[in-house]
C-alpha positions in Angstrom: 34.9 -16.9 22.2 34.1 -13.5 23.1 36.4 -10.6 22.4 34.3 -8.1 24.2 34.8 -6.6 28.2 33.0 -4.7 30.5 33.2 -1.5 28.0 31.9 -3.4 25.4 29.2 -4.5 27.2 28.5 -1.2 28.5 28.0 0.4 25.1 25.7 -2.8 23.5 23.6 -2.4 27.1 23.4 1.7 26.5 22.4 1.2 22.8 19.6 -1.1 23.8 18.4 1.1 26.4 18.3 4.0 24.2 16.9 2.8 21.1 14.2 1.2 23.2 13.7 5.0 24.6 13.9 6.8 21.3 11.6 4.5 19.6 9.0 4.9 22.6 9.5 8.4 22.4 9.1 9.1 18.8 5.9 7.0 18.2 3.7 9.8 19.9 0.2 9.0 20.7 -1.8 6.3 18.3 -4.9 7.3 17.8 -6.1 5.4 14.5 -4.6 2.6 12.1 -3.1 5.4 10.0 -1.7 6.6 13.2 -0.4 3.0 13.8 0.5 1.5 10.3 1.4 4.7 8.5 2.6 7.2 11.4 -0.1 9.7 10.3 0.9 10.0 6.2 2.8 12.7 7.1 6.7 11.5 7.2 9.3 13.3 6.0 10.3 11.8 2.3 14.4 11.5 3.4 13.4 9.9 6.6 11.5 7.3 4.4 14.4 7.0 2.1 16.9 6.3 5.0 13.8 3.8 6.8 13.7 1.7 3.2 17.6 1.2 2.8 17.7 0.0 7.0 14.7 -2.0 6.1 15.7 -3.7 3.1 19.7 -3.9 3.8 20.1 -3.9 7.1 21.8 -7.2 8.4 22.5 -8.6 5.4 24.6 -5.2 3.9 26.8 -5.6 7.3 27.3 -8.9 7.6 27.2 -10.9 3.9 28.1 -8.1 1.6 31.5 -8.2 2.7 31.7 -12.1 2.5 30.7 -11.2 -1.6 34.0 -9.3 -2.4 35.8 -11.4 -0.1 34.9 -14.6 -1.9 34.6 -13.2 -5.3 35.0 -9.3 -6.5 32.4 -6.3 -6.8 30.1 -8.0 -8.7 27.1 -6.8 -6.5 27.4 -3.3 -7.8 25.8 -4.9 -10.5 22.4 -5.4 -9.0 23.0 -2.1 -7.3 22.7 -0.6 -10.6 19.7 -2.6 -11.3 18.0 -1.8 -8.1 17.9 1.7 -9.0 16.5 1.4 -12.6 13.7 -0.4 -10.5 12.6 2.1 -8.3 12.8 4.8 -11.2 10.1 2.7 -12.6 8.5 2.3 -9.3 8.1 6.0 -9.5 7.0 6.3 -12.7 4.5 3.3 -13.4 3.2 2.4 -9.9 3.4 5.1 -7.4 0.8 7.4 -9.0 -2.1 4.7 -8.3 -1.2 4.3 -4.6 -2.0 8.3 -4.2 -4.9 7.7 -6.4 -7.0 6.8 -3.6 -6.8 6.4 0.2 -5.2 3.2 0.9 -3.7 1.9 3.5 -2.1 -1.3 2.3 -0.4 -2.2 -1.3 -3.1 -4.6 -1.7 -6.2 -2.6 -0.8 -4.7 -1.2 -4.3 -5.4 -4.7 -6.2 -8.9 -5.0 -4.8 -10.3 -1.3 -5.9 -8.9 -3.5 -9.4 -9.5 -7.0 -9.3 -11.9 -7.2 -6.1 -11.3 -8.5 -2.7 -10.2 -12.1 -3.2 -7.2 -10.7 -5.2 -6.3 -8.3 -2.4 -6.9 -11.3 0.2 -4.8 -13.5 -2.2 -1.6 -10.9 -2.4 -1.8 -10.6 1.4 -1.4 -13.7 2.1 1.5 -14.2 -0.3 3.5 -11.3 1.2 2.8 -12.7 4.3 4.3 -15.9 3.9 7.0 -14.8 1.7 8.0 -11.6 3.9 8.1 -14.1 7.4 10.3 -16.6 5.4 12.9 -14.2 4.4 13.2 -12.0 7.4 13.6 -15.1 9.5 16.7 -15.6 7.4 17.9 -12.2 7.9 17.5 -12.1 11.7 19.5 -15.3 11.7 22.3 -13.7 9.9 22.3 -11.0 11.9 22.9 -13.6 14.9 25.9 -15.1 13.6 28.7 -12.4 14.0 26.3 -11.3 17.4 27.3 -14.8 19.0 30.7 -14.8 17.4 31.3 -11.7 19.1 29.7 -12.1 22.2 30.7 -15.4 23.0 26.2 -16.0 23.7 24.7 -19.2 21.8 22.8 -18.1 18.1 19.4 -18.7 20.3 20.1 -15.7 23.0 21.2 -13.7 20.0 18.1 -14.0 18.1 15.5 -13.6 21.3 17.4 -10.5 22.3 17.4 -8.7 18.9 13.5 -9.8 18.7 12.5 -9.0 22.3 14.0 -5.4 22.1 12.2 -4.7 19.0 9.0 -5.4 20.1 9.1 -3.5 22.9 9.1 -0.2 20.6 7.6 -1.3 17.4 4.2 -2.5 19.7 3.7 0.6 21.4 4.8 3.3 18.5 3.8 1.8 15.4 5.4 2.8 12.1 6.6 6.2 13.4 8.5 5.0 16.0 9.7 2.1 13.3 11.2 5.0 10.7 12.9 7.1 13.2 14.7 4.1 14.6 15.7 3.2 11.5 17.1 6.4 10.8 19.6 6.1 13.9 20.2 2.6 13.4 21.3 3.3 10.0 23.3 5.9 10.9 25.1 3.3 13.3 25.7 0.7 11.2 26.9 2.8 8.4 29.6 4.3 10.9 30.8 1.0 12.1 31.5 0.4 8.3 33.5 3.3 8.1 35.2 2.3 11.6 36.2 -1.3 9.8 38.0 1.0 6.9 39.5 3.3 8.6 41.2 0.1 10.5 41.9 -2.1 7.5 43.8 1.0 6.3 46.0 1.0 9.2 46.4 -3.0 9.8 47.4 -3.4 5.9 51.2 -2.4 5.8 51.1 0.3 3.3 47.4 1.3 3.7 45.1 1.4 1.3 47.4 2.0 -1.7 48.6 -1.4 -0.9 44.8 -2.8 -0.4 43.6 -1.7 -3.5 46.7 -3.4 -5.4 46.5 -6.2 -3.6 42.9 -6.4 -4.6 43.7 -5.6 -8.3 45.8 -8.5 -8.4 43.5 -11.0 -7.3 40.3 -9.6 -9.1 39.1 -8.5 -6.7 38.3 -4.7 -7.9 36.6 -6.6 -10.9 32.6 -4.9 -11.3 31.5 -5.9 -14.7 30.6 -9.3 -15.7 29.8 -9.9 -19.3 29.7 -13.4 -19.9 28.2 -16.1 -17.7 24.5 -16.1 -18.7 20.9 -16.3 -17.0 21.9 -18.7 -14.8 25.0 -17.0 -12.9 24.0 -14.2 -10.2 27.0 -12.2 -11.4 26.0 -11.4 -15.3 25.6 -8.2 -15.8 22.2 -8.6 -17.4 21.6 -10.7 -14.2 22.4 -7.8 -12.3 20.3 -5.1 -14.4 17.3 -6.9 -15.4 16.9 -9.7 -13.0 18.0 -7.1 -10.2 15.9 -4.4 -11.9 12.6 -6.3 -11.5 13.4 -7.6 -8.2 13.4 -3.8 -7.3 10.0 -2.8 -9.2 8.7 -5.7 -7.2 9.9 -5.2 -3.7 9.8 -1.6 -3.8 6.5 -1.0 -6.1 4.2 -4.4 -4.6 5.5 -5.7 -1.2 3.7 -4.2 1.3 7.1 -3.5 3.5 8.5 -1.0 1.3 4.9 0.4 0.2 4.0 0.8 3.6 6.5 3.2 4.1 6.2 5.3 0.6 2.3 5.6 1.7 3.2 7.2 4.6 4.7 10.0 2.7 3.2 13.3 2.9 2.5 12.9 -1.2 3.2 11.6 -4.4 6.2 13.6 -4.8 7.5 12.9 -1.8 7.3 9.3 -2.3 8.6 9.3 -5.5 12.0 11.0 -3.9 12.0 8.7 -1.4 11.8 5.3 -3.4 14.9 6.8 -6.2 17.1 8.4 -3.5 16.7 5.1 -1.7 18.5 3.4 -4.9 21.2 5.6 -4.8 21.6 5.5 -1.2 21.9 1.5 -1.5 24.6 1.8 -3.9 27.0 4.0 -2.4 26.2 1.3 1.0 26.9 -1.4 -1.3 30.2 0.3 -2.6 31.1 1.0 1.4 30.8 -2.6 2.4 32.1 -4.4 -0.5 35.3 -2.5 -0.4 35.3 -3.7 3.3 35.3 -7.3 2.1 38.5 -6.2 -0.6 40.3 -4.9 2.7 39.5 -8.3 4.8 40.8 -10.0 1.8 44.1 -8.2 1.6 44.5 -8.6 5.8 43.7 -12.2 5.6 45.3 -13.3 2.8 42.5 -14.5 1.4 42.7 -17.6 3.9 39.3 -19.7 4.5 36.8 -19.2 7.0 33.8 -21.8 7.7 31.7 -19.4 5.9 32.7 -16.3 4.5 29.8 -14.4 6.9 32.3 -14.7 9.4 34.8 -12.8 8.4 34.0 -9.4 9.4 33.5 -10.7 12.9 36.7 -12.3 12.9 38.2 -8.7 12.0 36.3 -6.9 14.8 37.4 -9.6 17.7 40.9 -9.1 16.5 41.2 -5.8 15.8 38.7 -3.6 17.0 39.7 -1.6 20.4 37.7 -1.7 23.7 34.5 0.6 23.0 34.6 -0.1 19.3 34.0 -3.4 19.1 30.6 -2.8 21.5 29.6 -0.6 18.6 30.0 -3.3 15.9 27.9 -5.4 17.8 25.4 -2.4 18.7 25.6 -1.7 14.6 24.8 -5.3 13.9 21.8 -5.4 16.6 20.9 -2.6 15.4 20.5 -3.7 11.7 19.1 -6.8 13.2 16.3 -4.8 14.8 15.7 -2.4 11.8 14.8 -5.4 10.2 12.5 -7.0 12.4 10.5 -4.0 13.2 9.7 -3.0 9.6 8.9 -6.4 9.3 6.6 -6.9 11.9 4.8 -3.3 11.5 4.2 -4.3 7.9 2.7 -7.9 8.7 0.7 -6.9 11.3 -0.5 -3.8 9.1 -1.5 -5.9 6.1 -2.9 -8.8 8.9 -5.0 -6.5 10.2 -6.3 -4.3 7.2 -6.2 -6.8 4.6 -7.6 -9.9 6.3 -8.7 -9.2 9.8 -10.9 -6.4 9.2 -12.9 -6.9 6.1 -13.6 -10.7 7.4 -15.0 -9.3 10.9 -16.1 -6.3 10.2 -14.2 -4.3 13.0 -13.4 -1.3 12.8 -11.3 1.8 15.5 -10.2 1.3 18.8 -10.8 -2.7 17.9 -8.6 -2.9 14.6 -5.7 -0.8 16.9 -6.2 -3.5 19.4 -5.8 -6.4 16.8 -2.8 -4.8 15.2 -0.8 -4.6 18.5 -2.0 -8.4 18.9 -0.6 -9.3 15.7 2.4 -7.3 16.2 3.3 -9.9 19.3 2.1 -12.9 17.2 4.4 -12.1 14.2 7.5 -11.4 16.4 7.0 -14.7 17.8 6.9 -16.3 14.6 10.2 -14.6 13.3 12.4 -15.3 16.1 10.6 -19.1 15.6 11.9 -19.1 12.5 15.3 -17.8 12.5 15.6 -20.1 15.3 14.8 -23.0 12.5 17.3 -21.4 10.1 20.1 -22.9 12.0 19.4 -26.4 10.6 19.3 -25.1 7.0 23.3 -23.8 7.3 24.9 -23.0 3.3 28.0 -22.2 2.1 26.2 -19.4 -0.4 26.4 -16.0 1.3 23.4 -15.3 3.3 22.3 -11.8 1.0 21.9 -14.0 -1.6 19.5 -16.8 -0.1 17.5 -13.7 1.4 17.2 -12.6 -1.9 16.3 -15.6 -3.4 14.0 -17.0 -0.9 11.5 -13.0 -1.9 12.3 -13.2 -5.5 10.0 -16.6 -6.3 6.9 -15.3 -4.5 7.7 -11.5 -6.3 6.7 -12.1 -10.0 3.3 -13.3 -9.1 2.6 -10.0 -6.8 4.5 -7.5 -9.6 2.5 -9.4 -12.3 -1.1 -9.0 -10.8 -0.2 -5.2 -11.0 1.3 -5.0 -14.8 -1.9 -7.1 -15.7 -4.1 -4.1 -14.3 -2.1 -1.7 -16.0 -1.6 -3.4 -19.5 -4.4 -6.1 -20.0 -7.5 -4.2 -19.4 -10.0 -6.7 -19.7 -8.3 -9.1 -17.1 -10.5 -9.6 -14.2 -10.3 -11.5 -10.6 -11.2 -15.0 -12.5 -8.1 -14.8 -14.6 -5.7 -12.6 -12.0 -5.7 -15.5 -9.1 -4.8 -18.0 -11.3 -2.3 -16.4 -12.5 -0.8 -15.4 -9.5 -0.9 -18.7 -8.1 0.7 -20.4 -11.2 3.4 -17.9 -11.0 3.9 -18.3 -7.3 4.1 -22.2 -7.7 6.0 -22.6 -10.2 8.6 -19.9 -9.2 8.9 -21.9 -5.8 9.4 -25.6 -7.4 12.2 -24.2 -9.8 13.6 -22.6 -6.7 13.3 -25.5 -4.6 14.2 -27.9 -7.1 17.7 -26.0 -8.3 18.7 -26.0 -4.5 17.7 -29.7 -4.2 19.7 -30.6 -7.3 16.8 -32.4 -8.9 17.1 -30.3 -11.7 20.3 -28.4 -13.6 20.2 -24.2 -12.7 18.7 -22.6 -15.6 18.1 -19.1 -14.0 19.4 -17.7 -11.1 17.1 -16.9 -8.3 17.5 -13.1 -8.9 15.9 -13.6 -12.4 12.5 -15.3 -10.4 10.6 -11.9 -10.4 11.2 -10.8 -13.9 10.1 -14.6 -14.8 7.0 -14.7 -12.4 5.8 -11.6 -13.7 6.3 -12.9 -17.3 4.3 -16.1 -16.5 1.6 -14.1 -14.2 1.0 -11.7 -17.7 0.7 -14.7 -20.1 -1.3 -16.8 -18.0 -3.5 -13.8 -17.5 -3.9 -12.3 -20.4 -4.7 -15.8 -21.9 -7.5 -16.3 -19.5 -9.1 -13.0 -20.2 -9.4 -14.0 -23.7 -11.5 -16.7 -23.0 -14.2 -14.7 -21.0 -16.8 -12.5 -22.8 -17.2 -9.0 -22.7 -14.4 -6.6 -22.2 -15.8 -5.4 -19.2 -13.9 -5.9 -15.4 -15.7 -7.9 -13.0 -18.5 -6.3 -11.2 -18.0 -4.5 -7.9 -14.3 -4.7 -9.1 -13.5 -0.9 -8.8 -15.1 -0.4 -12.4 -11.8 -1.7 -14.2 -9.9 1.9 -13.1 -6.4 1.4 -14.5 -3.8 0.9 -12.0 -1.3 3.9 -13.1 
């Protein structure tokens, strides 16, 4: 059932045309791979910060964070605080090393410390994890778009993916960042509009909403009990979330690519720390939307809580504004897809294709654009397949868990380079593989009910890092000599 009329459809069409035009115009001329994949390394820090926030939250924030507080409370703010702590650690520990060399990807950095095989292994790990996680995010965006427009999931997914490819293919990262800035503004405005309309829809306004939410326990933030199996436990949010943020913003090329596009170390540090502040504020906004929805609907059950905001839009938003919300959801989805496309194509081209084939210059540019198309098809196909794996768990939590079980191996490799000077390539690759396989088996076992849930998925980045460090250190003690392996960058410390 669609609640959209001609005005709403006109708003959506105008948005799609406008964002494709903006992306094409913002890209400018792309003459080198640095232009295409790093925006010429001169983008302003505040635009990068907004792009980082749009990239990592996007549709998940708009759709699924209200579902968290609708069905629970404000515990997600603990995770937001952990995210901020992790970003401060990124700025202090990892960013200095990135700006000491002329690196175009996060994993070229690993090659300077360990060797080419480590770079390729890390790149493949990133590609597989990012493709899986962002297929989940693209599917998440299709849920309310399908409900609001009456379109099948398939059409909603293809619409978002195709429109994004149109500007990402031509303009590269510069287009992605500037469109992200506009799209983030749009879906934050959508959240504010929802807050205002909820205040008008509930008798007594926000004073009554907060009273209802308080009586129902929806305003609780701190959870001092629960243990590591609970995502709502304070320590899970601060420590698990901190390590997850340290990994996602320090070693995941999706984010590191943006930080490398800054004018220098100081600008990159500003971008990553301020992105943490903005995420915390954004979580607060959309969690309170969820509280307002709980008061409005009286906590009534839905097929999935991810549908609650879309239902409110259908029922309460006036013509034009409903179309704006659908445009905001498309903005969120397209932000996710565009960011992933450019990062996936960048890593594929620069970490794998270029070194393995010896291609450079215009040939690499052509390959980068081709891989952008290939990854667009892959993400869209993955989102379509995810329809078969519906779950009662909020999609935002699933996406974070999917990312977490490989992040530990990547982060652990960087920490080995920082703190275990004698570690070599022969040590780090088995250590990373052990962590990735171990976390994957644990995640699948817990999801399938084969093993009891001992650790929530948000802990997997911390656990994987610990496994990588432990295995890598143990292997390094069995090798002779303290020098790094030949040709691995002279044993230079990462930080």
